[in-house]
N, C-alpha and C positions, 0 to 999 in steps of 0.2 A: 572425213565428217562431211557430211552432205552438204550440197550446198544450198544458202540462205537463199530464201524469196525476196528480188528486190524489184521486182514490178510495181507498177503504180496500184495506189488506192483503189479497192473493191468498190462500185458502185453502190448504189443506195439498195437497189432493187437487182438481184440474179436468179435466172432462170436454168435449171438443171434439170437434168432426166435422172438426179439418186433418188432411190425409194428410201422409204425411213417408216420404221414401227412404232404405232401411237398404240399404246395400252392405257385405257383409263384416264388420257390426255397426259401421260408420261412417254418421252422419247425414250426406247429404249434399243436401240439399234441403228445401222447405219450413219450414214455420213452427213453432216448440212450442206450438201452441196460443195461452197468455198468455204473455210475457215474464216474465211476476212468475211462475208456476208452472208443477207439469209437465201434460203433456198424455195423454189417451188418443189415441192415432196407429194409424189404418190401414196395416199394415206386410204384407208376404207373406211374410217369415221373418226369422231372425236368427241368424246365423253364431255370437255370440258377444255375452256381457251386457255388458261395459264397454265404452261409447260414448264417442270423445271428439268434439266435434263443431268439428272445423276450428280449436282452439287453444282454445274457449270451456271452459267450467269442466265437468268428467266427470259424467255421469251414469249411471245404474245402470239397465238395462232389464230388469224381471221380467215373464215371462210370464204372462197372466191365462189366467183359464176359457176365453175366446174365442181360437181359435187364430191370429185374424188381429189381435188387440188386444193391443197393447204398453202398460205403464204409465211414465211417465217419475218416479219420484221428486223431487222438490223438492231443489234445493241449498240453495236462500234461501226461508224462511218470510216474510220481509219484501218489502216492496213494491219494493226498490231493490237490487236485487244490483249489487254491485264487480267491476271487471275491471281488471286490471292492464295497461300499456302492452304488453309481450311478447306477453299473450294477444291484445290488440287488434289489433296489428301482424302477429300470426303468422294471424290470420284473413282470407279473401280479403271484399272488401267485399260483394258480394251473399251469399253466406253469414252473414256479420255481421248484416245486415240481416233476412237471413228466418229466424233465429233469434233477436233482438231485437226485431226491427218499427223502426220511427222514433224515434229516442233521441238522448239530448246526452249526455256523462259529463262530471260535474262533481265533481273532487279524485277520482278513481276511480269516482264513484257513477254507475250509469244511470241515469237518468230517461228515462221510457217519454213520447212525447209524442202529444198527441191528432192525429185527424187534420184537416188546412186543411178551413178553411169553403171553399165557394164562390168567394166574394167575394175571400177573400185566395190561393187561387190562382188566380183571373183577374189579380189585381193583382201577383203576383208573373210571372207567364208573361210580360203585357204589359211588364212595365217592362222582365224582363230582354232580351224579343225588343228594345225598344225600344234600349237601352244598346249592344246587339249590332250594331245596325244603322247606330249612331251612330260606330261606330268608324273612324277617319279611315284609309283604304285605304295613303297614302303617311305617316302618322305612326306612331310606335313600336307597336310588334306587343302588343296587347290584350288579352285571353282575357275573358269575361263566365262567371262559375258559377254555378252554383244547386242548395241542398242537398249540398254538395261538403265532404265530411269535411276540418276543417283543425285541427292539434293546436297547443293555446297552450302556454304556460308551465307547467310542472310544478308542481304543490302543492309545498310543503315540508314534507313529511311525511316521517317514515323509512318508513313502511309502504308496499308498493309497490301493494297497490289503494285507497291514499287520492290520488295522486299526478295520475294522468292528465286530462287535459282534453282535450274534444272537442266541437267544434262544427259546425255546420251553418249555415253564414249563407244566410237566403232569398236573397242575390244578393251577388256580390260581382265587384271589377274588379280584373285582376291582367296583370302583365307575362308572358310566353311561355315563360319558363324551364319545362324540364321538372316538371311536379307530383309532389310530392312531401309527403305529408299532414303530415311532421315541419318542413318548414320553407315550405312555402307561406305562411304568414300572413306571413314578411317578405317577400312580393311582390307585398302588394292593396294598392292605390292606392285603392280605394272600396270600402265594405260595405254593404249595406243591410237593413232588419230590419221586414216588415210585423207591426205587434203583432196579438196575439190578446187576448181578453178576462181570460185568466189570466196572459198576459205582459206585461203593461202594465208593470210596474214591474222586471222584468229586463232588457226591452228600453232603458229610460232610465234604470238605474242601473249592473245589475251587468256589463252587456255595454258599457254605456258608458265605464265605466271601465275593463275588459278589453280592449277594439278600442284605447283609448287609450295604454294602456301598453307593447303592441302595437307602437304606432309607426304604426299604419293611417293616411294623411290625411286621408282623409275618411268619415264616418259618417252616413246618412243615415235615418231613424225614420219610418216613414210608420205617420198616426194616421186611423183611421177616426172616424163621427160616431156619435152614439147608436145608430144604425139598424143599425152595422156592416155597411154593406152602401157605403154612399161612402166616399170619403176627404174627410177633413175637413182636414187639413192634413200638410206634409211638413218635419221641421226637419234643416237641415242642418247639420251641423259641421264644423268643417275644426281640425287638431290644432296646440297648441301646444307646437312642437317643443323648448323651452327646460323645461316642465313635465312633458312627455308627458300633457297633459289636452286636452280639447276645450273650443274656446271656441264659442259661438252663430254662425253664418256668415249663414244667413238662414233665414225660415219662408214655405215656398211656402203659398200660399191657393189657386188654381186652376188653377196647371199649373207642373211642376216643368222648373228651367232651370236648365242646368249649361253650365259652360265647360269644366272641367276636371273627370277624366282625359278624357271623350268631351264634346263640344260636344253637345249636346242639349236640344229644348223639345218636351214632351209635355204635354197637357191633365189633367185630373185623369178629365176623363168620358173620356177615351179610354181610361184605365186600366182605369176601374170598372164602365163600362155593362156592364151584360146583352148 
């Protein structure tokens, strides 16, 4: 999992060099500088002042002294805006990510994630490729996903912007039913999280419980050593269906060996070497 942004709240106004396309007042692309605050953007023209970003929260564009600069006032002065399920589902995935960047949504709270380290990215990429190659061509149809949105059960809160739960697992293996963000969680056979420095607690506690409650049969947690460059161990958990909780199955020390949902054997060196 990517590290969560834990910095201070953004200021009320933020100047950035990001570009943005505005067509008939509609934000159609680019990234609003920092997700946490408004941005000064370069645009060619503006035909109306009230802009809605494909189902995102409304922002008002005001002309500045420079004819090609626009200031977007903040809708949230805190570091973590909120979003409803309706807003999330109304937005195209690419528009959502270009507006907010890499995030996860916890009980409606949009939490920005920091960029992956090179080692993290390398392990995720190689492990996902190995799992994809390990699929049995004559066995059940399986698909391997990485950083794909998965909606989990809504929080029990009457406020609509305190309910939505969206995660982007580092890797998962699922069946071949058509993808639907609302239901894909019920089709996942195995999920993998590669820990980052600031997400260890989340991966071994919060997500450990979340994935088990959802009924995902297997969960792998990839731990780095103190250098954060090499894999120390991979913990494998299997679901106890009677209590919807994970039980330790095996700790892999030098290589990952799986027999389901794919048959796989790959050394740690293959996964993490530069």
